[in-house]
C-alpha positions in Angstrom: -123.1 -14.5 -51.7 -122.0 -18.0 -53.4 -123.3 -19.2 -56.4 -126.2 -21.6 -56.3 -125.2 -24.6 -58.4 -128.0 -26.7 -60.4 -127.1 -30.5 -60.2 -128.6 -33.2 -62.4 -129.8 -35.0 -59.1 -131.6 -32.1 -57.9 -133.8 -32.3 -61.3 -133.7 -35.9 -61.3 -135.3 -37.3 -57.9 -136.2 -41.3 -58.5 -138.5 -41.0 -55.1 -140.8 -37.9 -57.1 -140.5 -39.5 -60.5 -142.1 -42.9 -59.1 -144.6 -40.9 -57.2 -145.2 -38.8 -60.5 -145.4 -42.6 -62.8 -147.6 -43.9 -60.2 -149.9 -41.4 -60.7 -150.1 -41.3 -64.1 -150.3 -44.8 -64.8 -153.9 -45.4 -64.3 -155.0 -42.9 -66.8 -153.3 -44.5 -69.8 -154.8 -47.9 -68.7 -157.9 -49.1 -71.0 -158.5 -52.4 -69.8 -156.8 -53.1 -66.5 -159.5 -50.2 -64.6 -162.2 -53.2 -64.6 -160.0 -55.8 -63.1 -159.9 -56.4 -59.1 -156.4 -54.9 -57.7 -155.1 -57.6 -55.0 -151.6 -56.4 -53.2 -151.9 -59.5 -51.0 -148.4 -60.5 -51.8 -146.8 -57.1 -51.1 -144.5 -57.6 -48.5 -144.6 -61.1 -47.7 -142.4 -64.0 -49.3 -143.4 -65.8 -52.3 -143.9 -64.7 -56.0 -146.9 -66.8 -57.1 -150.5 -67.4 -56.3 -153.0 -70.1 -56.4 -156.4 -68.3 -57.8 -159.5 -71.1 -56.9 -162.5 -71.9 -58.9 -165.2 -73.4 -56.7 -167.6 -75.5 -59.0 -171.7 -74.9 -58.3 -172.7 -77.8 -55.7 -176.4 -77.4 -57.7 -179.7 -76.2 -56.4 -181.5 -77.3 -53.2 -184.3 -80.1 -53.0 -186.9 -80.9 -51.3 -186.3 -83.1 -48.0 -189.4 -85.1 -46.3 -189.6 -85.0 -42.7 -187.2 -87.0 -41.0 -185.2 -87.9 -44.0 -181.3 -87.1 -44.3 -180.2 -84.6 -46.9 -177.2 -85.9 -49.4 -174.4 -83.9 -48.8 -172.4 -82.8 -51.7 -168.9 -82.9 -52.3 -167.4 -79.0 -53.2 -164.8 -79.5 -56.4 -162.6 -76.8 -57.4 -160.1 -76.2 -59.9 -156.9 -74.0 -59.4 -155.1 -71.8 -61.6 -151.5 -70.8 -60.4 -149.7 -67.5 -61.4 -146.2 -66.3 -61.0 -145.2 -62.7 -60.1 -143.5 -61.3 -63.4 -141.2 -58.1 -63.9 -142.4 -55.1 -66.3 -139.4 -53.0 -66.8 -138.6 -50.0 -69.1 -135.6 -47.6 -69.7 -134.5 -44.0 -70.7 -131.5 -42.2 -70.8 -131.2 -38.2 -70.5 -127.8 -36.4 -71.3 -127.4 -33.3 -69.4 -127.5 -31.3 -72.0 -130.9 -32.5 -72.7 -132.5 -31.6 -69.2 -130.3 -28.5 -68.5 -131.1 -26.9 -72.3 -134.7 -25.6 -71.1 -135.6 -27.1 -74.3 -139.4 -28.4 -73.2 -139.7 -30.5 -70.3 -137.5 -33.8 -70.8 -137.7 -35.2 -67.0 -141.4 -34.7 -67.2 -141.8 -36.5 -70.8 -139.8 -39.1 -69.1 -142.1 -39.6 -66.7 -145.1 -39.6 -69.2 -143.3 -42.2 -71.4 -142.1 -44.5 -68.6 -146.0 -44.4 -67.4 -147.1 -45.3 -71.1 -144.9 -48.0 -71.4 -145.8 -49.7 -68.1 -149.6 -49.1 -68.6 -149.1 -50.4 -71.8 -147.7 -53.8 -70.7 -150.4 -54.1 -68.3 -152.9 -53.7 -70.5 -151.6 -55.9 -72.9 -151.4 -58.9 -70.0 -154.8 -57.8 -69.4 -156.5 -58.3 -72.8 -154.3 -61.8 -73.2 -156.1 -62.9 -70.3 -159.7 -62.3 -71.2 -158.8 -63.9 -74.5 -158.5 -67.4 -72.5 -162.3 -67.2 -72.0 -164.2 -70.4 -72.1 -167.5 -68.6 -73.1 -167.1 -68.0 -76.9 -169.5 -66.9 -79.1 -168.6 -67.0 -83.1 -170.1 -64.3 -85.2 -167.2 -64.3 -87.1 -169.1 -64.3 -90.4 -170.5 -60.8 -90.1 -169.3 -57.6 -88.7 -170.5 -56.0 -85.3 -174.0 -55.4 -84.6 -176.7 -55.1 -82.1 -178.4 -58.4 -83.0 -174.7 -60.7 -82.9 -174.0 -58.6 -79.1 -177.7 -59.8 -78.2 -176.8 -63.3 -78.8 -173.4 -63.1 -77.5 -174.7 -62.0 -73.8 -177.1 -64.4 -73.7 -174.3 -67.1 -73.2 -174.1 -65.6 -69.5 -177.5 -67.2 -68.9 -178.8 -64.4 -66.6 -181.5 -65.0 -64.5 -181.6 -61.3 -63.6 -180.6 -58.3 -66.1 -178.9 -55.5 -65.6 -175.7 -56.5 -64.6 -173.1 -54.1 -65.8 -170.9 -55.3 -68.4 -168.2 -53.7 -70.7 -167.8 -54.6 -74.2 -164.3 -53.7 -75.7 -163.7 -53.4 -79.4 -161.4 -52.2 -81.7 -161.5 -48.6 -82.7 -162.0 -49.8 -86.3 -165.8 -51.2 -85.1 -166.6 -48.1 -83.7 -168.2 -46.5 -87.0 -170.2 -49.6 -87.5 -171.4 -49.4 -83.8 -172.1 -45.9 -84.4 -174.4 -46.1 -87.4 -176.6 -49.3 -85.5 -179.9 -47.5 -84.5 -179.8 -49.2 -81.4 -176.9 -47.3 -80.0 -177.1 -45.0 -77.1 -174.1 -42.4 -77.6 -172.4 -41.7 -74.1 -173.1 -37.7 -74.5 -176.9 -38.6 -73.9 -176.5 -40.3 -70.7 -177.6 -39.1 -67.1 -174.1 -37.9 -65.3 -172.2 -40.3 -63.3 -173.5 -43.4 -65.1 -170.3 -43.8 -67.3 -167.2 -46.1 -67.2 -163.9 -45.4 -68.0 -163.2 -45.0 -71.8 -166.9 -45.4 -72.3 -168.5 -44.2 -76.1 -171.9 -45.4 -75.6 -174.0 -48.5 -75.0 -175.7 -51.4 -77.0 -177.8 -53.7 -75.4 -176.9 -52.5 -72.0 -173.4 -53.3 -72.6 -170.5 -50.6 -72.2 -168.6 -50.0 -75.2 -164.9 -49.2 -74.7 -163.0 -48.9 -77.6 -159.3 -50.4 -77.4 -156.4 -51.0 -79.9 -155.5 -54.0 -77.6 -158.2 -55.9 -79.4 -157.0 -58.4 -81.2 -157.2 -58.7 -84.9 -156.7 -62.2 -86.2 -157.5 -63.8 -90.0 -160.1 -60.7 -90.6 -161.8 -61.7 -87.4 -162.0 -59.6 -83.9 -161.9 -61.0 -80.6 -164.1 -58.7 -78.5 -164.1 -59.4 -74.6 -167.5 -58.9 -72.7 -166.7 -58.6 -69.1 -169.5 -58.9 -66.5 -168.5 -56.1 -63.8 -170.7 -56.4 -60.9 -171.4 -59.8 -58.5 -174.7 -60.6 -57.8 -176.3 -59.1 -54.7 -176.6 -62.3 -52.9 -172.6 -63.5 -54.0 -170.9 -60.4 -52.3 -167.7 -63.0 -52.0 -167.8 -63.6 -55.9 -164.6 -63.6 -58.0 -164.2 -61.1 -59.8 -163.7 -61.9 -63.8 -159.7 -60.2 -63.9 -157.6 -59.6 -60.8 -154.3 -57.9 -61.0 -152.1 -59.2 -58.0 -149.0 -56.6 -57.4 -146.0 -57.5 -55.4 -144.6 -54.3 -55.7 -146.1 -50.9 -57.0 -143.5 -48.5 -59.4 -140.3 -48.6 -58.6 -137.7 -45.6 -60.3 -134.2 -46.0 -59.8 -131.4 -44.0 -61.6 -127.8 -44.6 -62.6 -125.0 -42.2 -63.2 -122.6 -42.6 -66.4 -120.3 -39.8 -65.5 -118.0 -40.6 -68.9 -121.2 -39.7 -71.1 -122.3 -37.4 -68.4 -125.7 -39.3 -69.0 -128.2 -40.2 -66.4 -130.1 -43.5 -66.8 -133.8 -44.0 -65.2 -135.1 -47.6 -64.8 -138.7 -47.9 -64.0 -140.4 -51.4 -63.0 -143.7 -53.0 -61.6 -144.1 -56.5 -60.7 -147.2 -58.1 -60.9 -149.5 -60.5 -63.0 -152.7 -60.5 -64.3 -155.2 -63.4 -64.0 -158.5 -64.6 -65.3 -159.7 -65.1 -61.9 -163.6 -66.2 -62.8 -164.4 -67.6 -66.8 -167.9 -67.3 -65.7 -167.9 -63.7 -66.1 -166.3 -63.2 -69.6 -167.6 -63.9 -72.7 -165.0 -63.9 -76.4 -167.2 -62.5 -79.1 -165.8 -62.8 -82.5 -167.1 -60.4 -85.0 -165.9 -60.0 -88.6 -163.5 -57.1 -89.4 
C-alpha cells in the first residue's frame, strides 16, 4: 500500500478559503450591514460610478380650468466614486500548518476576513461623517433629549421609519442609565437590527468603535433605513458598489517553505443620500 502524503497545497485551497472568508466577513461588519450592496459594476468595463442626487421639484399647485401648469426643471447633483482595492496578506510556514497546534489555516481565514471587514466598515463610517445635516450637542453628553433634537433635523411628517444611531461603546453606559432607554432584551422577537443593544426615541442603538472621537466630541451618525412607501425608488443613505467579491491567491516560497496568502476585495462605499443621515455630536 502506497504512503499517503499530505501536501500544503491540499490544506491551503484558495477557492475554499475565498468562500470561507466571504462567508465570515458579514459577521464582522458593524456599519456596512445597513448599506445597500450594488453589484452593477461586476463583470463590466470601468472602475467608477456616478451617483445622482435629484432636487425636489416642489409641491403641486392649484391650476384653474384651461390654464397651463408651470413646467419645472429637474436639477441634479452628482458624486463620482472610484472603485478601490482593499488587500491583506499573511504567511504560513509548513511547520505551522503541519504541526497540528491549533488551526493556523482556519485562523488565517478569520484574520483575513476581519482585516477586510474592518476596512469596509472604516470606509462606511468615513462616508457617514460627510453628512450635511449636523446636530451640535457637543456641550453635553449623549441623552434622550439630545437624540430627539437630532432626529428632528430629518423634518419627518410621518414618524416611525426605522433609524440606526451609531454610538461609541464608551457612550453606552450613559445611555443605559437614561430612563428612556429600552433594552433590547425587552423587545418582541424579530424586531432587532444587526448589533443593536436597545432603543432611544425610536432609534436602534448600535455600538461601534468606528465612531470617531475628536477634541473630546463623538460624531455619531443617525441613519434612516426605510424609504417612504410612496418613494420606493428613493436612494439609500449608504451604498457599497462592488466590482469583485473577495479573491484569495496563494504564492509558494520554496526556499523558506512558506505559503503566502493574500486576500482582496474591489469596492467603494458612497454616501448616496445625504437627506437620510444626521451627524449628531456629543461630548465625550
